[in-house]
KOLDOPA-851148 format. One record per residue (C-alpha): residue number from 1; x, y, z. Coordinates in Angstrom, 3 decimals, padded with zeros to 6 digits. Layout:
<panus>
> k,c1,c2,c3
> NUM,X,Y,Z .
...
</panus>
This chain:
<panus>
> k,c1,c2,c3
> 1,072.654,081.506,092.494 .
> 2,070.627,083.919,094.593 .
> 3,067.399,082.350,095.798 .
> 4,063.945,083.961,095.790 .
> 5,064.112,085.188,099.368 .
> 6,067.437,086.954,098.746 .
> 7,065.863,088.667,095.739 .
> 8,063.043,089.841,098.023 .
> 9,065.521,091.334,100.484 .
> 10,067.381,093.088,097.668 .
> 11,064.083,094.576,096.548 .
> 12,063.562,095.832,100.103 .
> 13,067.082,097.281,100.115 .
> 14,066.411,099.112,096.856 .
> 15,063.161,100.479,098.251 .
> 16,064.838,101.754,101.414 .
> 17,067.700,103.274,099.432 .
> 18,065.078,105.150,097.463 .
> 19,063.752,106.502,100.780 .
> 20,067.260,107.396,101.953 .
> 21,067.483,104.590,104.515 .
> 22,070.914,103.074,105.045 .
> 23,071.008,099.242,104.910 .
> 24,073.790,096.724,104.575 .
> 25,073.496,095.521,100.977 .
> 26,076.270,092.991,101.424 .
> 27,073.919,090.796,103.471 .
> 28,072.969,087.688,101.524 .
> 29,072.715,085.219,104.384 .
> 30,069.051,084.627,105.311 .
> 31,069.755,082.215,108.188 .
> 32,067.430,083.449,110.925 .
> 33,070.012,082.450,113.596 .
> 34,072.708,084.517,111.959 .
> 35,073.725,087.715,113.821 .
> 36,073.889,089.472,110.455 .
> 37,070.306,088.522,109.667 .
> 38,069.131,089.691,113.102 .
> 39,070.968,092.974,112.604 .
> 40,069.221,093.383,109.257 .
> 41,065.790,092.800,110.811 .
> 42,066.561,095.244,113.627 .
> 43,067.522,097.849,111.034 .
> 44,064.402,097.248,108.945 .
> 45,061.982,097.331,111.869 .
> 46,063.353,100.692,113.009 .
> 47,062.433,102.201,109.630 .
> 48,059.248,100.209,108.967 .
> 49,056.933,103.183,109.513 .
> 50,057.521,104.534,105.987 .
> 51,056.525,101.200,104.462 .
> 52,053.507,101.000,106.798 .
> 53,052.226,104.380,105.605 .
> 54,052.736,103.548,101.929 .
> 55,050.978,100.190,102.232 .
> 56,048.164,101.737,104.302 .
> 57,047.644,104.484,101.715 .
> 58,047.413,102.096,098.773 .
> 59,045.308,099.633,100.769 .
> 60,042.818,102.302,101.906 .
> 61,042.426,103.566,098.334 .
> 62,041.877,100.019,097.048 .
> 63,039.464,099.122,099.858 .
> 64,037.343,102.241,099.316 .
> 65,037.231,101.382,095.611 .
> 66,036.204,097.778,096.290 .
> 67,033.743,098.393,099.140 .
> 68,030.694,099.415,097.094 .
> 69,031.106,096.688,094.405 .
> 70,031.407,094.063,097.155 .
> 71,028.322,095.387,098.934 .
> 72,026.343,095.437,095.680 .
> 73,027.339,091.846,094.861 .
> 74,026.352,090.779,098.395 .
> 75,022.928,092.413,098.047 .
> 76,022.511,090.865,094.597 .
> 77,023.332,087.391,095.912 .
> 78,020.876,087.868,098.787 .
> 79,018.211,089.077,096.368 .
> 80,018.690,085.996,094.168 .
> 81,018.786,083.576,097.157 .
> 82,022.310,082.418,096.257 .
> 83,023.508,081.338,099.707 .
> 84,027.097,080.350,098.851 .
> 85,027.712,083.479,096.829 .
> 86,026.174,085.611,099.574 .
> 87,028.447,084.060,102.233 .
> 88,031.556,084.729,100.121 .
> 89,030.717,088.387,099.533 .
> 90,029.517,088.819,103.124 .
> 91,032.902,087.633,104.436 .
> 92,034.746,089.843,101.928 .
> 93,032.619,092.795,103.026 .
> 94,033.420,092.175,106.705 .
> 95,037.141,091.818,105.940 .
> 96,037.074,095.022,103.902 .
> 97,035.328,096.911,106.729 .
> 98,037.798,095.669,109.364 .
> 99,040.808,096.603,107.255 .
> 100,039.376,100.032,106.440 .
> 101,038.734,100.855,110.096 .
> 102,042.114,099.577,111.319 .
> 103,044.175,101.158,108.538 .
> 104,042.405,104.518,108.824 .
> 105,043.039,104.451,112.588 .
> 106,046.652,103.472,111.878 .
> 107,047.159,106.416,109.490 .
> 108,045.631,108.829,112.024 .
> 109,047.870,107.548,114.822 .
> 110,050.938,107.618,112.540 .
> 111,050.097,111.198,111.621 .
> 112,049.859,112.052,115.318 .
> 113,053.189,110.284,115.900 .
> 114,054.902,112.248,113.119 .
> 115,053.407,115.464,114.476 .
> 116,054.698,114.606,117.944 .
> 117,058.181,114.012,116.518 .
> 118,058.074,117.391,114.789 .
> 119,056.940,119.085,117.988 .
> 120,059.747,117.371,119.927 .
> 121,062.273,118.765,117.434 .
> 122,060.983,122.293,118.091 .
> 123,060.107,122.147,121.785 .
> 124,062.004,119.185,123.248 .
> 125,060.599,117.428,126.308 .
> 126,057.873,118.811,128.571 .
> 127,059.232,121.187,131.235 .
> 128,056.529,121.069,133.890 .
> 129,058.218,123.737,136.024 .
> 130,057.774,126.366,133.291 .
> 131,053.991,125.822,133.344 .
> 132,053.876,127.320,136.870 .
> 133,051.040,125.032,137.961 .
> 134,050.296,124.297,141.606 .
> 135,052.228,121.478,143.227 .
> 136,049.165,119.213,143.183 .
> 137,048.664,119.542,139.415 .
> 138,052.398,119.404,138.666 .
> 139,052.832,116.125,140.582 .
> 140,049.697,114.661,138.995 .
> 141,050.812,115.529,135.437 .
> 142,054.333,114.243,136.039 .
> 143,052.879,110.975,137.297 .
> 144,050.439,110.584,134.385 .
> 145,052.525,111.881,131.487 .
> 146,056.036,111.160,132.827 .
> 147,057.732,112.464,129.656 .
> 148,056.989,113.440,126.054 .
> 149,059.384,110.751,124.785 .
> 150,057.332,108.113,126.590 .
> 151,054.215,109.428,124.831 .
> 152,055.967,109.133,121.439 .
> 153,057.132,105.600,122.279 .
> 154,053.589,104.539,123.202 .
> 155,052.238,105.968,119.934 .
> 156,054.915,104.025,118.043 .
> 157,053.909,100.803,119.803 .
> 158,050.214,101.320,119.094 .
> 159,050.865,102.045,115.420 .
> 160,053.125,099.045,114.834 .
> 161,050.883,096.575,116.676 .
> 162,047.697,097.953,115.083 .
> 163,049.153,097.589,111.590 .
> 164,050.110,093.961,112.229 .
> 165,046.853,093.034,113.935 .
> 166,044.794,094.443,111.033 .
> 167,045.808,091.551,108.811 .
> 168,045.652,089.021,111.649 .
> 169,041.965,089.856,112.142 .
> 170,041.312,088.961,108.494 .
> 171,042.666,085.497,109.223 .
> 172,040.314,085.262,112.210 .
> 173,037.375,086.080,109.937 .
> 174,038.625,083.442,107.497 .
> 175,038.862,080.921,110.365 .
> 176,035.230,081.511,111.369 .
> 177,034.184,081.122,107.735 .
> 178,036.050,077.836,107.367 .
> 179,034.290,076.417,110.448 .
> 180,030.859,077.408,109.114 .
> 181,031.696,075.974,105.684 .
> 182,032.828,072.725,107.343 .
> 183,029.417,072.339,109.006 .
> 184,027.651,073.138,105.715 .
> 185,029.873,070.650,103.859 .
> 186,029.089,067.854,106.332 .
> 187,025.343,068.615,106.213 .
> 188,025.135,068.795,102.390 .
> 189,027.584,066.141,101.258 .
> 190,027.671,063.577,104.088 .
> 191,024.262,063.693,105.773 .
> 192,022.155,064.608,102.723 .
> 193,024.609,063.566,100.007 .
> 194,025.234,060.275,098.304 .
> 195,028.871,059.754,099.334 .
> 196,027.933,057.213,102.009 .
> 197,024.908,054.944,102.520 .
> 198,021.985,056.922,103.906 .
> 199,021.902,055.585,107.464 .
> 200,025.690,055.555,107.889 .
> 201,025.927,059.074,106.410 .
> 202,023.365,060.438,108.870 .
> 203,025.105,058.904,111.911 .
> 204,028.641,059.754,110.766 .
> 205,027.610,063.266,109.711 .
> 206,025.880,063.922,113.037 .
> 207,029.041,062.825,114.913 .
> 208,031.177,065.130,112.761 .
> 209,028.884,068.131,113.310 .
> 210,028.857,067.556,117.095 .
> 211,032.668,067.314,117.027 .
> 212,033.009,070.521,114.984 .
> 213,030.624,072.459,117.256 .
> 214,032.307,071.125,120.420 .
> 215,035.761,071.883,119.001 .
> 216,034.634,075.335,117.903 .
> 217,033.398,076.054,121.444 .
> 218,036.694,074.925,123.012 .
> 219,038.736,076.891,120.462 .
> 220,036.702,080.005,121.201 .
> 221,037.184,079.553,124.979 .
> 222,040.920,079.117,124.424 .
> 223,040.992,082.242,122.240 .
> 224,039.036,084.426,124.686 .
> 225,041.105,083.274,127.668 .
> 226,044.289,083.647,125.561 .
> 227,045.476,080.070,125.958 .
> 228,044.019,078.957,129.320 .
> 229,043.242,075.457,127.987 .
> 230,046.901,075.036,127.013 .
> 231,048.108,075.873,130.531 .
> 232,046.234,073.174,132.466 .
> 233,048.071,069.864,132.168 .
> 234,045.128,067.448,132.179 .
> 235,042.904,069.708,130.016 .
> 236,045.703,070.303,127.512 .
> 237,045.951,066.534,126.869 .
> 238,042.290,066.443,125.860 .
> 239,042.439,069.735,123.982 .
> 240,045.613,069.023,121.964 .
> 241,044.034,066.650,119.365 .
> 242,041.172,069.132,118.863 .
> 243,043.673,071.988,118.582 .
> 244,045.690,070.029,116.009 .
> 245,042.640,069.259,113.835 .
> 246,041.262,072.796,114.085 .
> 247,044.630,074.234,113.102 .
> 248,043.911,072.812,109.636 .
> 249,040.183,073.636,109.579 .
> 250,040.827,077.276,110.569 .
> 251,044.103,077.520,108.570 .
> 252,045.791,078.773,111.748 .
> 253,049.104,077.195,110.697 .
> 254,049.410,080.141,108.268 .
> 255,049.319,082.846,110.949 .
> 256,050.160,081.025,114.197 .
> 257,053.542,082.816,114.721 .
> 258,051.745,086.180,114.611 .
> 259,049.232,085.065,117.245 .
> 260,051.792,083.837,119.755 .
> 261,054.017,086.837,119.163 .
> 262,051.063,088.992,120.236 .
> 263,050.208,086.799,123.216 .
> 264,053.723,086.787,124.685 .
> 265,053.654,090.584,124.720 .
> 266,051.610,092.375,127.374 .
> 267,050.984,095.362,125.122 .
> 268,049.779,093.157,122.255 .
> 269,047.427,091.213,124.555 .
> 270,045.905,094.462,125.785 .
> 271,045.310,095.739,122.278 .
> 272,043.646,092.474,121.155 .
> 273,041.289,092.621,124.150 .
> 274,040.607,096.321,123.515 .
> 275,039.692,095.919,119.829 .
> 276,036.875,093.399,120.449 .
> 277,034.666,095.802,122.482 .
> 278,035.554,098.609,120.049 .
> 279,034.155,096.566,117.129 .
> 280,031.014,095.767,119.124 .
> 281,030.525,099.469,119.942 .
> 282,031.038,100.425,116.274 .
> 283,028.523,097.778,115.220 .
> 284,025.976,099.148,117.698 .
> 285,026.608,102.737,116.594 .
> 286,026.252,101.926,112.891 .
> 287,022.989,100.085,113.599 .
> 288,021.427,103.177,115.149 .
> 289,018.868,105.045,113.077 .
> 290,016.520,107.926,113.774 .
> 291,012.794,107.251,113.477 .
> 292,010.723,110.286,112.582 .
> 293,007.353,108.511,112.549 .
> 294,005.532,106.073,114.779 .
> 295,003.912,104.218,111.893 .
> 296,005.602,105.075,108.589 .
> 297,008.795,103.455,107.270 .
> 298,010.779,103.574,104.034 .
> 299,011.289,099.829,103.500 .
> 300,007.724,098.553,103.636 .
> 301,006.558,095.986,101.103 .
> 302,004.402,097.353,098.308 .
> 303,000.679,097.300,099.061 .
> 304,-002.506,099.142,098.179 .
> 305,-001.229,102.149,100.167 .
> 306,002.562,101.913,099.648 .
> 307,004.764,101.684,096.531 .
> 308,008.285,100.358,097.051 .
> 309,010.882,101.416,094.476 .
> 310,012.070,097.803,094.034 .
> 311,008.833,097.045,092.161 .
> 312,009.102,099.835,089.568 .
> 313,011.729,099.637,086.839 .
> 314,012.099,103.385,086.267 .
> 315,012.760,103.992,089.983 .
> 316,015.692,101.578,090.192 .
> 317,018.301,104.107,089.090 .
> 318,021.119,103.268,091.515 .
> 319,023.680,100.560,090.820 .
> 320,022.748,098.801,094.051 .
> 321,019.016,098.657,093.257 .
> 322,017.708,095.165,092.533 .
> 323,014.191,094.092,091.568 .
> 324,011.689,092.780,094.090 .
> 325,009.512,089.713,093.593 .
> 326,007.444,091.535,090.932 .
> 327,008.428,094.454,088.679 .
> 328,006.399,096.707,086.369 .
> 329,007.788,099.552,084.190 .
> 330,006.480,102.487,086.221 .
> 331,003.832,103.734,088.638 .
> 332,002.171,105.537,085.720 .
> 333,001.272,103.395,082.685 .
> 334,000.239,105.078,079.441 .
> 335,000.411,102.067,077.107 .
> 336,-002.577,099.711,076.526 .
> 337,-000.538,096.873,078.025 .
> 338,001.316,096.237,081.278 .
> 339,004.741,094.598,081.145 .
> 340,005.377,092.307,084.149 .
> 341,008.669,090.712,085.201 .
> 342,009.105,088.111,087.966 .
> 343,012.816,087.541,088.867 .
> 344,013.920,083.927,089.229 .
> 345,015.254,082.662,092.572 .
> 346,016.073,079.307,094.138 .
> 347,013.149,079.706,096.517 .
> 348,010.844,080.168,093.533 .
> 349,012.119,076.912,092.062 .
> 350,011.462,075.164,095.367 .
> 351,007.847,076.323,095.143 .
> 352,007.608,074.906,091.609 .
> 353,008.987,071.546,092.785 .
> 354,006.555,071.514,095.714 .
> 355,003.631,072.145,093.353 .
> 356,004.744,069.602,090.741 .
> 357,006.991,066.997,092.354 .
> 358,007.548,065.227,089.030 .
> 359,009.948,068.055,088.139 .
> 360,012.147,067.361,091.173 .
> 361,015.466,065.963,089.830 .
> 362,017.126,062.875,091.230 .
> 363,020.344,064.877,091.735 .
> 364,019.974,068.553,092.553 .
> 365,022.475,070.445,090.385 .
> 366,022.087,073.746,092.212 .
> 367,024.965,075.186,094.223 .
> 368,028.644,075.665,093.480 .
> 369,029.922,074.144,090.252 .
> 370,032.847,074.539,087.895 .
> 371,032.507,076.328,084.567 .
> 372,034.663,073.591,083.010 .
> 373,032.369,071.124,081.269 .
> 374,033.563,067.604,080.555 .
> 375,030.160,066.653,079.105 .
> 376,026.725,068.229,078.858 .
> 377,024.731,065.476,080.562 .
> 378,022.331,066.466,083.301 .
> 379,023.380,063.398,085.360 .
> 380,019.806,062.325,086.080 .
> 381,018.968,060.376,082.921 .
> 382,018.056,063.527,080.959 .
> 383,020.554,063.566,078.128 .
> 384,018.974,064.536,074.809 .
> 385,018.088,068.068,073.734 .
> 386,014.467,067.075,073.190 .
> 387,014.232,065.785,076.782 .
> 388,015.717,069.018,078.133 .
> 389,013.313,071.130,076.064 .
> 390,010.410,068.994,077.206 .
> 391,011.386,069.441,080.868 .
> 392,011.735,073.215,080.429 .
> 393,008.297,073.440,078.784 .
> 394,006.769,071.437,081.628 .
> 395,008.567,073.703,084.126 .
> 396,007.180,076.831,082.456 .
> 397,003.727,075.273,082.175 .
> 398,003.741,074.548,085.902 .
> 399,004.864,078.095,086.658 .
> 400,002.017,079.501,084.536 .
> 401,-000.465,077.197,086.226 .
> 402,000.695,078.426,089.631 .
> 403,000.432,082.140,088.845 .
> 404,-002.358,084.471,087.786 .
> 405,-003.236,088.150,088.172 .
> 406,-006.067,090.243,089.461 .
> 407,-006.411,093.939,088.642 .
> 408,-008.848,095.392,091.145 .
> 409,-011.619,092.746,090.937 .
> 410,-010.872,091.640,087.358 .
> 411,-009.228,088.216,086.950 .
> 412,-006.410,088.252,084.362 .
> 413,-004.476,085.214,083.215 .
> 414,-001.563,085.492,080.784 .
> 415,001.310,083.154,079.951 .
> 416,004.840,083.846,081.109 .
> 417,007.959,083.203,079.058 .
> 418,011.562,082.917,080.226 .
> 419,013.744,085.944,079.602 .
> 420,016.689,087.968,080.894 .
> 421,015.454,091.304,082.129 .
> 422,017.167,094.301,083.674 .
> 423,020.844,093.852,084.640 .
> 424,020.792,090.500,082.813 .
> 425,018.675,088.897,085.564 .
> 426,016.903,085.662,084.637 .
> 427,013.152,085.675,085.177 .
> 428,009.631,085.290,083.822 .
> 429,007.927,087.936,081.690 .
> 430,004.403,088.542,080.444 .
> 431,002.164,091.372,079.176 .
> 432,-001.328,092.133,080.442 .
> 433,-003.912,093.905,078.289 .
> 434,-005.223,096.950,080.211 .
> 435,-006.806,099.029,077.425 .
> 436,-010.294,098.410,078.863 .
> 437,-009.372,099.785,082.291 .
> 438,-010.695,103.138,083.418 .
> 439,-008.157,105.881,083.913 .
> 440,-006.851,106.359,087.435 .
> 441,-005.438,104.241,090.244 .
> 442,-005.548,100.432,090.080 .
> 443,-004.274,097.601,092.280 .
> 444,-002.352,094.717,090.698 .
> 445,-002.260,091.447,092.637 .
> 446,-000.037,088.470,091.830 .
> 447,-001.932,085.318,092.802 .
> 448,-000.021,082.103,093.524 .
> 449,-001.200,078.536,094.011 .
> 450,000.422,076.053,096.346 .
> 451,-000.353,072.569,097.527 .
> 452,-001.244,071.947,101.144 .
> 453,-001.656,068.231,101.715 .
> 454,-004.309,067.171,099.194 .
> 455,-005.729,070.608,098.400 .
> 456,-004.576,073.534,096.264 .
> 457,-004.681,076.925,097.985 .
> 458,-004.544,080.274,096.169 .
> 459,-003.149,083.308,097.971 .
> 460,-002.060,086.835,097.084 .
> 461,001.728,087.029,096.942 .
> 462,002.391,090.615,095.777 .
> 463,000.260,093.770,095.710 .
> 464,001.289,096.762,093.564 .
> 465,-000.500,100.081,093.010 .
> 466,-000.256,101.780,089.591 .
> 467,-002.018,104.537,087.654 .
> 468,-003.304,104.119,084.104 .
> 469,-003.719,107.153,081.834 .
> 470,-004.200,106.751,078.102 .
> 471,-001.991,108.680,075.672 .
</panus>
């Protein structure tokens, strides 16, 4: 019976036959020490450029297709204060950007390499004597260029290493994410969780976080110095247990052969060191923006003199537009009522709990959870439907007590209800009667109460300008 790996190699053979590449199809031995297997790999690596270009083409198309949806989901998660979801999409966005840059650069260099091969077929090597340059320039060019074949070989090396390192960098991003998630896990589930007794959890959790941060620092030093901690005998004894543990935390056991294959090659080490400053330069370049005013900006919060599009429903026309902390239908209102929508967020719930601490649950259910439900209990002694409805009514009552409106100098107080507004976003909605207002510009203020020690303080949270003109 032919095993799975042999089937994979036969698929590769079929693919190369389709491209006109000659391979030995009688090879079925996948023993990596076998001369036949080594001959097969040597044959495949000589013709790998076709497969590189095909994979790069499909990957670039897929990445361009996925880039905007990932960015929109990241912005949406940030807008809704969903930290875990934001981190996931942020990492995916970074990985997508790295792959796009590397693969586009790879395709450009491969195109240059193919062009150089075509030129070599027509013109052969460089004949410096035919250029009739002075001896000084001829000697300089011969020393710098040496030969056209050497130039083609260097391009081939850059292309092959760049293609491989593109996917290695994704693993590095994943490693950084796993370290951050480890710290978050210890903080949430050991220090602040109920897995261990409170005092023991705080001490044990603090020790774990110090160990993770210290290990992260050593791992980073070892990475930057390309293995210096492994070379010193007495340091390596201390570093080895940390290296072993972090190989699981960072999932480096999945890509370790790639790393050391780069590090034992001078060309690969150079390219790894070169890419880091390139990414920093790209980051700095993309952060540059031209300011055409000393005082005016596009992303100011709405106020009595500025109207941000995130606060007006009819202005949010793009897929990546998400509502601000308060939304009304338009800048110009012609109806005798004003529809108001306040999007829900975790921070908003924290404010509700701070105002009415009796609503604070014994076990906070927010965060990551599975959609598989074994039972419908709320795990904090709230089990019946009537209890859940009662808690929701108290929640909404507290929210209404916290919030009120002022239009110009007129105090307005209306009750919110829960609803799903634009783009199926959960939030609070109400309608204000404005038929008695004079036509023209008005200022809407959302007033919010909060507790400070033993007193209740009212402050203006959002200011929106709008114009009212009767039909």
